[in-house]
N, C-alpha and C positions, 0 to 999 in steps of 0.2 A: 441723156440725162446727165450721165456720169463725165462727159467732156465739160458739162457748164458747171457741175458743182467741182470740179479741177479751176476752173476759172477764178469760180467766185472766192474760194479757199485761197487759192495763190494772189489774189487781192486783197484778202484780209491780210496775211500775212504779209505782204510787201507795206500796207496800213501799220502793222501793230511794229514793223521795225522799223519807221519810220517816226513813231510815236517816241521812242528812244534813241533817236539818231539827232545829232547837233542839227542838221539839216532843217528840222522840222521844229525846232524850238523858236521861240519870239528872239529876235536879233536884238543885238547889242551896238550902240553905236561905239565908235571909236574912244571918242571924248569917257566912255565910260571904264576904260581899262588902265586911264591914269592913278595912278598910286602905286601902293603896295596892298600884294596878295598873300594871306596863308595859304600853302599849296596843302588843301585837306585833304585830298583825293588821289590816287594814281592809281590807273588800270580798274577804277570800280573797288578798290582798296582804299579804307582809310590810311594815313600817314600820321603815324605819332612819333615825335620826338622822345629820343632817349636820355635818359641821364640829364647830363648838362649841356647837351646839344641843343640849339637853340631849332623851331620850330620851321622846316622847309617855307620859303617865303619866294616869291618873284614880284618886282617893282617894275613899272613901265614907266619911262619918261617921254610923253609923246612929242614934246617940242624938239629934242634931239634922237630920237628914235632909237632909246637905246632902254635896254633892258636889264636888270641887275637883281640880287638876290643871294640867298643860301642854300642849297641843295640837299640839306641834312647834314653837312660839316663842312663844304667847303662852300668859297663865297663862288658868285658866278655872274658874267657879265658878258654882254653880248649887243648886237643890233638887232633889232626889227623894223618891219614896214608894213602898211598895211594896203589894200588895193582900193583905191578908192572909186574903181568902179565895178567892185563886186562885193559887198558890203559883208562883212562876216570873214573874209579871206585875211588871212596874217601870215608874213612869213618872218619868222626868225633866222636870223642869220648866226653862223657855229657860235656855241656857246662856249667862254671860256671858263676855267676854275681855276682856284688854287688846288694846289696839290698834298694837303697834308694828309697823313694816315688820320683815319678815324675809328672810332670803336665799330661803329652802325654806318658801313660802307653799302651795306643795303639798300637802304632807302634812299642815298647818293646816287647810285647805280640805276633804282626804279626811275627817280626825279629826270636825269639827265636822258635817260633811254626813252620815256615820256614826250620831253621835250621837244627831241628829235623826229616826232611822230607828228608833230602840230602844223595842222593847213588851215586851221578855222577858228573861229570863237563863235558862241551863242549864251545866250541867257539859262544860267541851269535853274531860275527860279530861286526864292529867297535870297535874294540878292548874290547870286552867287553866278561864276562864269564857266563856262564848261572851255576847256581849249580840245579841240577835236582834231582826229587824222584825217590821211585823204578820204575815209569810208565815211566821214561824219560821226563817228565811234566816239564817245567821250574818252577821251587820255588823260587828262587833269581838270578838277573842280578846285577852284579858287574861290576862296572868302574871305572878304577885306579885311584888313589889317585893321585893327583898332587900335586906340592910345594906349590901353590895355596891354594889349600884343607886345607892343613896343618896348614898354617898359618889363616886360618882363623878361625881356632877351637882355 
């Protein structure tokens, strides 16, 4: 009986973990990535812009396979591709940045570090997209950039 309880407990724990991982979320089509997104969370913590620095954001140009944005201080650019045989899989090429020194390099480091871990993307609910690591854990939450966000910068 104890062995059976252990098996059930293990199954419940595995299901609970899956509920909070990218792999169990509703899938997002590649076309949904198009456009610009505010980087609203990194590794579970909200991202806030400091002072006169713009909020970190990332843009995806599907036609060119290019990404661009701002990592909290510096501009970033690079390439990306999606795996047409495995929905939700994304490959980010090396991300290059400008090299300005800024008051808040901590946010910049967190954003760039998290981008280096991205292997997939999924629906994060409420119109948001999660970028996930190789284990399916959410490392970045993206919120669609609005016209108001664009004029604030």
